[in-house]
C-alpha positions in Angstrom: 0.1 0.0 0.1 1.3 3.5 -0.8 -0.2 6.3 1.0 -0.2 10.2 -0.1 -0.6 12.7 2.7 -1.5 16.1 1.8 0.2 18.9 4.4 0.9 21.9 5.3 4.9 22.5 4.4 6.0 23.0 8.3 9.1 21.8 9.6 9.0 18.7 11.8 5.5 17.7 10.3 7.3 14.5 8.5 8.8 13.4 12.0 5.2 13.6 13.5 4.0 11.6 10.7 6.6 8.9 10.9 6.5 8.4 14.8 3.0 7.1 14.2 4.7 4.1 12.2 7.4 3.9 14.2 4.7 3.6 17.5 3.1 0.7 15.8 5.9 -0.8 14.4 4.7 -0.6 10.9 7.6 -1.3 8.3 8.3 1.5 5.7 9.8 0.4 2.7 10.1 4.2 1.4 9.4 8.1 2.1 9.4 10.5 -0.6 9.3 14.2 -0.1 9.7 15.6 -3.7 6.8 17.9 -3.5 6.0 20.3 -1.2 2.9 20.1 1.0 2.9 16.2 -0.1 4.2 13.1 1.7 4.3 9.5 -0.1 4.9 6.6 2.0 5.3 3.4 0.9 3.9 0.0 3.1 3.4 -2.9 0.9 2.5 -5.2 4.1 0.0 -2.7 5.4 -3.8 -3.7 5.0 -6.5 -1.4 4.5 -7.9 -2.9 7.5 -5.1 -1.6 9.8 -4.9 1.7 8.0 -8.2 2.5 9.2 -7.3 2.0 12.7 -4.9 5.0 13.0 -5.7 7.1 10.0 -7.8 9.3 12.5 -4.7 9.7 14.3 -2.8 11.0 11.0 -5.2 13.4 10.4 -5.4 14.8 13.5 -1.4 15.9 13.1 -1.2 19.7 13.3 -1.0 20.6 9.4 -2.2 17.1 7.9 -4.8 18.4 5.5 -5.8 14.8 3.9 -4.7 10.7 3.9 -5.1 8.8 0.9 -4.1 5.9 -0.8 -2.2 6.3 -4.3 -1.1 3.8 -6.6 2.4 4.9 -7.2 5.1 6.3 -5.6 6.5 9.7 -7.5 9.8 7.8 -8.0 7.9 4.7 -9.1 6.3 6.7 -11.7 8.9 8.5 -13.2 10.6 5.1 -13.5 7.8 3.6 -15.4 7.4 6.9 -17.5 10.8 6.4 -18.6 10.9 2.9 -19.5 7.9 3.2 -21.7 9.2 6.1 -23.1 12.7 4.3 -23.8 11.2 1.4 -24.9 8.4 2.7 -27.6 11.2 5.1 -29.1 10.7 4.7 -33.0 14.5 4.8 -33.2 17.1 2.3 -31.7 18.1 3.6 -28.1 21.2 2.1 -26.5 22.7 3.5 -22.9 26.1 2.6 -22.3 28.4 2.9 -19.1 31.9 4.6 -18.8 33.6 1.2 -20.1 30.9 1.0 -23.1 29.0 -1.9 -21.7 25.4 -1.6 -22.5 22.9 -0.9 -19.6 19.6 -0.4 -21.6 18.4 -1.0 -25.1 14.6 -0.4 -26.6 12.4 -2.5 -28.5 13.3 -1.7 -31.6 17.2 -1.9 -30.5 17.2 -5.3 -29.1 15.0 -6.5 -32.6 17.7 -5.3 -34.8 20.3 -6.8 -32.4 18.3 -10.3 -32.9 19.0 -11.1 -29.2 17.6 -11.3 -25.6 18.2 -8.8 -23.5 20.0 -11.0 -21.1 22.2 -11.7 -23.8 22.7 -7.8 -24.9 23.1 -6.4 -21.1 26.6 -6.0 -20.2 28.3 -6.6 -23.8 30.3 -4.1 -25.3 28.5 -1.8 -27.5 31.2 -2.3 -30.2 30.2 -5.7 -30.8 26.8 -4.6 -32.9 28.2 -0.9 -33.7 31.0 -0.6 -36.2 32.8 2.7 -37.1 33.3 4.5 -34.0 35.8 3.7 -31.3 33.7 4.1 -28.3 36.3 3.2 -26.0 39.0 5.8 -26.9 35.9 8.5 -26.6 34.8 7.6 -23.1 38.4 7.5 -22.4 38.8 10.8 -23.5 40.0 13.9 -21.4 36.9 15.8 -22.8 34.0 13.7 -23.8 31.7 15.7 -26.0 28.4 14.9 -28.3 29.3 13.6 -31.6 27.2 12.8 -34.8 28.6 10.1 -36.7 27.6 7.7 -39.7 27.8 4.2 -38.2 27.0 0.4 -39.3 24.9 -1.1 -36.9 24.1 -5.0 -37.8 25.5 -4.4 -41.4 23.4 -1.4 -42.1 24.2 2.2 -42.1 22.7 4.4 -39.5 23.5 8.1 -38.3 24.0 8.1 -34.9 23.6 10.9 -32.3 26.2 9.7 -29.5 25.3 11.8 -26.3 27.4 11.8 -22.8 25.9 11.6 -19.6 27.0 13.4 -16.7 25.9 13.3 -13.0 26.7 15.9 -10.5 29.0 15.3 -7.6 29.2 17.8 -5.0 28.3 21.5 -5.6 29.8 22.2 -9.1 31.6 19.0 -10.5 30.3 16.8 -13.2 31.2 13.2 -13.6 31.1 11.1 -16.6 28.3 8.4 -15.8 28.3 6.8 -19.6 26.3 7.6 -23.0 23.2 7.3 -24.6 23.2 6.5 -28.6 20.0 7.4 -30.6 20.2 5.9 -34.0 18.5 7.1 -37.2 18.2 4.9 -40.4 18.5 6.5 -44.0 14.8 5.8 -44.4 13.9 7.4 -40.9 16.0 10.4 -41.9 14.2 10.9 -45.3 10.9 10.7 -43.6 11.8 13.5 -41.4 13.3 15.4 -43.8 10.4 15.1 -46.3 7.8 15.9 -43.2 10.1 19.2 -42.0 9.4 20.4 -45.8 6.1 20.0 -46.5 4.1 23.2 -46.8 1.4 24.0 -44.6 -2.3 23.6 -45.0 -1.7 20.0 -46.6 1.0 21.2 -49.0 -0.1 23.7 -51.5 -0.6 26.7 -49.5 3.2 27.7 -50.0 2.8 28.0 -54.1 1.4 31.6 -55.0 -1.6 31.5 -57.0 -3.2 34.7 -57.8 -3.2 34.3 -61.8 -6.1 32.2 -63.2 -3.2 29.9 -64.7 -1.8 29.0 -61.5 -5.3 28.2 -59.7 -6.1 26.2 -62.8 -2.5 24.3 -62.5 -3.2 23.8 -58.7 -6.8 22.3 -59.1 -5.1 19.8 -61.7 -2.1 19.3 -59.4 -4.4 18.4 -56.5 -6.2 15.8 -58.1 -3.2 14.3 -59.4 -1.5 14.2 -56.2 -4.1 11.6 -55.0 -3.1 9.4 -57.7 -0.7 7.1 -58.0 0.9 7.3 -61.5 3.9 8.7 -62.8 3.9 12.7 -63.1 6.1 15.0 -65.7 6.0 18.4 -64.7 7.3 20.9 -67.4 8.4 24.4 -67.0 11.0 27.2 -67.8 14.4 27.1 -65.6 13.3 28.7 -62.1 9.2 28.3 -62.0 9.1 26.4 -59.1 9.1 22.3 -60.5 10.2 20.8 -57.4 8.2 22.8 -55.4 5.3 21.5 -56.9 6.3 18.1 -56.8 7.3 18.0 -52.9 3.5 19.5 -52.7 2.1 16.6 -54.5 4.1 14.0 -52.7 3.0 15.9 -49.5 -0.8 15.4 -50.6 -0.6 11.9 -51.6 -1.1 8.6 -49.8 2.9 8.4 -50.0 3.3 11.5 -47.6 4.8 9.6 -44.6 7.2 7.8 -46.7 10.5 9.6 -48.0 10.9 12.1 -50.8 14.1 11.6 -52.5 15.6 13.7 -55.5 18.2 13.4 -58.0 19.3 15.9 -60.1 20.0 14.3 -63.6 22.0 17.5 -64.9 24.2 17.7 -61.9 26.3 13.7 -61.6 28.0 12.0 -64.1 26.3 8.5 -65.4 28.2 6.4 -63.5 27.8 8.6 -60.0 24.1 9.2 -61.0 23.6 5.4 -61.2 25.2 4.6 -58.1 23.3 6.8 -56.3 20.1 5.6 -57.8 20.5 1.8 -57.4 23.5 1.7 -54.9 26.3 -0.4 -54.9 28.1 -3.8 -53.5 26.0 -6.8 -51.7 23.9 -6.3 -48.8 26.0 -6.8 -45.2 29.2 -5.6 -47.3 31.4 -3.2 -45.8 31.6 -1.0 -48.3 28.0 -1.5 -49.8 25.7 1.3 -50.4 21.9 1.8 -50.5 20.6 3.8 -53.5 17.7 6.4 -53.6 15.3 3.9 -54.7 15.7 1.5 -52.0 15.7 4.5 -49.4 12.5 5.9 -51.4 10.5 2.5 -51.1 6.9 3.5 -50.5 7.4 7.0 -51.1 8.5 9.3 -54.2 11.4 9.7 -56.4 12.1 13.4 -57.8 13.9 13.4 -61.2 15.0 17.2 -61.9 15.9 17.8 -65.4 14.9 14.0 -66.9 15.6 15.5 -70.1 19.4 15.2 -69.2 19.6 11.6 -68.1 21.8 9.5 -70.1 20.7 6.8 -72.4 22.4 4.1 -70.4 20.7 5.5 -67.2 17.0 5.9 -69.0 17.5 2.0 -70.3 17.8 1.0 -66.3 15.1 3.3 -64.8 12.5 2.0 -67.7 13.0 -1.5 -66.1 12.3 -0.1 -62.7 9.3 1.6 -63.4 8.0 -1.5 -65.6 8.3 -4.0 -62.9 10.0 -2.4 -59.9 12.8 -4.4 -59.8 16.7 -3.3 -59.6 20.3 -4.6 -58.8 22.6 -2.6 -57.0 26.1 -2.4 -58.9 28.2 -5.0 -58.3 25.4 -7.1 -56.9 23.3 -9.9 -58.7 20.4 -9.8 -55.9 17.3 -8.6 -57.3 15.5 -5.6 -55.0 12.1 -4.9 -55.4 10.4 -1.4 -54.2 7.5 0.5 -54.9 8.1 3.9 -55.5 6.3 6.8 -57.2 8.0 8.6 -60.1 7.8 12.5 -60.6 9.9 14.0 -62.7 10.5 17.6 -64.1 12.0 19.6 -67.6 12.6 22.6 -69.1 13.1 20.9 -72.4 10.6 19.8 -75.0 10.7 15.9 -74.5 8.8 15.0 -77.0 10.8 16.6 -79.9 14.0 14.9 -78.2 12.0 11.6 -78.7 11.7 12.5 -82.7 15.3 13.1 -82.5 16.0 9.9 -81.2 17.6 11.9 -77.7 15.2 10.1 -75.8 13.4 6.9 -75.4 9.9 6.8 -76.4 8.9 4.2 -74.3 10.3 5.8 -71.0 8.8 9.5 -72.0 5.2 7.4 -72.1 5.9 6.2 -68.7 7.0 9.3 -67.2 4.3 11.2 -68.8 1.1 9.3 -67.5 0.3 12.6 -65.7 1.2 16.0 -67.1 1.5 19.6 -65.4 2.8 22.7 -67.5 4.0 25.5 -65.1 3.5 28.8 -66.8 6.4 31.3 -66.8 6.4 34.1 -64.6 5.8 36.7 -67.4 2.7 34.5 -68.0 1.3 34.9 -64.7 2.0 38.6 -64.4 -0.6 38.9 -61.4 1.6 36.6 -59.3 4.6 38.6 -59.5 3.9 41.5 -56.5 2.2 39.1 -54.4 5.5 37.0 -54.7 7.6 39.7 -54.7 6.2 41.2 -51.2 6.2 37.8 -49.9 9.8 37.5 -50.6 11.1 40.7 -49.2 9.0 40.0 -46.0 10.6 36.3 -45.5 14.2 38.0 -46.3 13.7 41.0 -44.4 12.7 39.2 -41.1 15.9 36.7 -41.4 18.4 40.0 -41.4 16.1 41.9 -39.0 14.5 44.5 -41.5 10.9 44.7 -41.0 8.5 46.8 -43.0 10.2 46.8 -46.2 8.0 48.1 -49.2 8.4 49.0 -52.8 8.3 52.2 -54.4 5.3 52.8 -57.1 7.9 52.7 -60.3 9.5 49.9 -58.8 6.4 47.9 -58.6 5.9 49.2 -62.1 8.9 47.7 -63.1 9.1 44.5 -61.5 5.6 43.4 -62.9 6.8 44.0 -66.3 9.6 42.7 -66.3 10.1 39.4 -68.5 12.2 37.3 -65.5 13.6 35.0 -68.0 14.9 33.3 -64.7 11.1 33.2 -63.4 10.8 32.7 -59.6 14.2 31.6 -58.8 15.4 35.2 -60.7 12.8 37.2 -58.8 13.9 35.8 -55.7 17.7 36.1 -56.2 17.3 39.7 -57.2 15.3 40.9 -54.0 17.6 38.9 -51.4 20.3 41.1 -52.8 18.5 44.2 -52.9 16.7 43.5 -49.2 20.7 43.0 -48.2 22.0 46.2 -49.8 18.9 48.8 -49.0 20.2 51.3 -46.4 16.1 52.3 -45.6 12.9 50.5 -45.9 12.0 51.3 -49.5 13.4 49.2 -52.6 13.7 51.3 -55.6 14.1 50.1 -59.1 17.7 51.2 -58.8 18.3 48.6 -56.1 17.5 45.7 -58.6 20.7 44.5 -60.5 19.2 43.4 -63.9 20.0 43.7 -67.5 18.0 46.7 -69.1 14.9 45.8 -71.0 11.5 47.3 -72.4 8.7 45.4 -73.8 9.3 47.2 -77.2 12.7 46.6 -77.7 13.9 43.6 -75.6 17.4 43.3 -74.5 20.4 45.4 -75.5 21.0 44.2 -79.0 21.0 46.4 -82.2 22.0 46.4 -86.4 23.4 49.7 -87.3 22.6 50.8 -91.2 23.2 54.1 -92.6 25.8 56.7 -92.0 28.0 56.3 -88.7 26.0 59.6 -87.7 22.5 58.5 -88.3 23.9 54.9 -86.6 25.0 56.9 -83.6 21.8 58.5 -83.1 19.6 55.7 -83.8 21.8 53.5 -81.1 22.1 56.3 -78.8 18.1 56.7 -78.9 17.4 53.0 -78.5 20.0 52.7 -75.8 18.0 55.7 -73.8 14.9 54.1 -74.7 16.2 50.5 -72.7 17.5 51.9 -69.9 15.3 54.4 -69.2 12.7 51.9 -67.6 15.3 51.1 -64.9 16.5 54.6 -64.7 13.3 56.5 -65.1 15.1 60.1 -63.6 17.0 61.9 -65.6 19.5 62.1 -62.5 19.8 58.3 -62.3 20.1 57.8 -66.1 22.7 60.5 -66.2 24.7 58.8 -63.3 24.9 55.7 -64.9 25.8 57.1 -68.3 28.3 59.4 -66.9 27.0 62.5 -68.6 25.5 65.7 -66.9 22.1 65.9 -65.8 21.5 68.8 -68.4 22.8 66.8 -71.3 20.7 63.7 -70.6 17.5 65.9 -70.3 18.4 67.4 -73.4 18.8 63.8 -75.1 15.6 62.4 -73.6 13.8 65.8 -75.0 15.5 65.6 -78.3 14.3 61.4 -78.9 10.9 62.3 -77.1 11.8 59.8 -74.4 9.5 60.1 -71.5 6.9 58.1 -69.1 4.2 58.5 -72.0 6.1 57.1 -74.6 8.0 54.6 -73.2 6.3 51.8 -71.1 7.9 50.4 -68.2 
């Protein structure tokens, strides 16, 4: 039986309570005073009928408010909570002493070890974990937390190795051992995927004021629920990977990994190893590939049009029957993954030229999405710009950043060949360099452009004098939208304010004749 005695927090009240038990010769197993106003007593041999005999006596003690039974002592509850937490922890958990001998493991760790607790407790942790010298670390002068990639029963894990110190005296800390928390590649992939999910089930992070983008998101939300391959087409910087992640997060595979392979960034042999892994399972130098790690989830092929012919053939086989082999291994591995691809190229034209496999194209393009360029969704430009400025401004401690009117007009009508990525990068620089809180056109580092003339390029005809004047007029028209005041333009060209004003008047260049 365990008792919880509510009382006033006064000196000597615990002694008064214990005196009653001593007087009756009752054997106490424990007493805890962890909480002010609470006395907990453990009396395993006490019958309830005996308690009834002297409970009135306990209640009569000055300062005692209540006496009742309780199922747990506070220390027992803490111990049970800790053991339950450790045992049900989703990742392998191992506790070792200062000699590296195992003191505690959770259920998932013991399952991977394929041993009973009796055969695990007291054994050195290096019997199961390879790739880190625990003995040397524990014997070091300064034992600091480590994060290492190790082998746990021949599989790769990332281990957080955390020392445990206990107080000795008023200030001294003595090393008591360490705990190890292990994460597999699959678990890390799941956590990273969860971290990157957009709020509100995934699509709220995509700006969609324009009708073109709203239509795209309606289609994407429906396609996300299907399990077929998806091909996302769009210019560089339009947000193809962001859309792919949103579709994955809205699908039934959301709790599984989302893995990415950039087909343009890696040499052929490296990309093959990254995709399929290498070496037989259990080999010290073996490596799991993206297909294995993404099992149950989604693989995103970024810029799939850059994939080599050899890799195309191997990927096609995985899509067809869900099986592959690691490099230098004959064992067949079966996986279940969804393929989402992106490209800024005309894959159908590449098929006609023999540069891309026709059968792979139709396997990838079961569901198709075409992201419009930023110049095709101009109503999204200003909201995106304001979003980026607010986000970057917050990072560096600049709040309430705004645009002047001319800058907003310029941003809205600029063609943005690099799309959302270019807009974002330009604004990062502007926010970083402005001294005040207002962004002007002069703060944007961009090539001069007008809708009538495009970028700087000119063919000269006629006499030199005429050609010079034509070039001068065309140059001024192209620069004027970026430098709409005569003083800004004069500074840019190294001329006087008066000279520029005269030239603008001569060529009839002003806000009415030149569209910004």
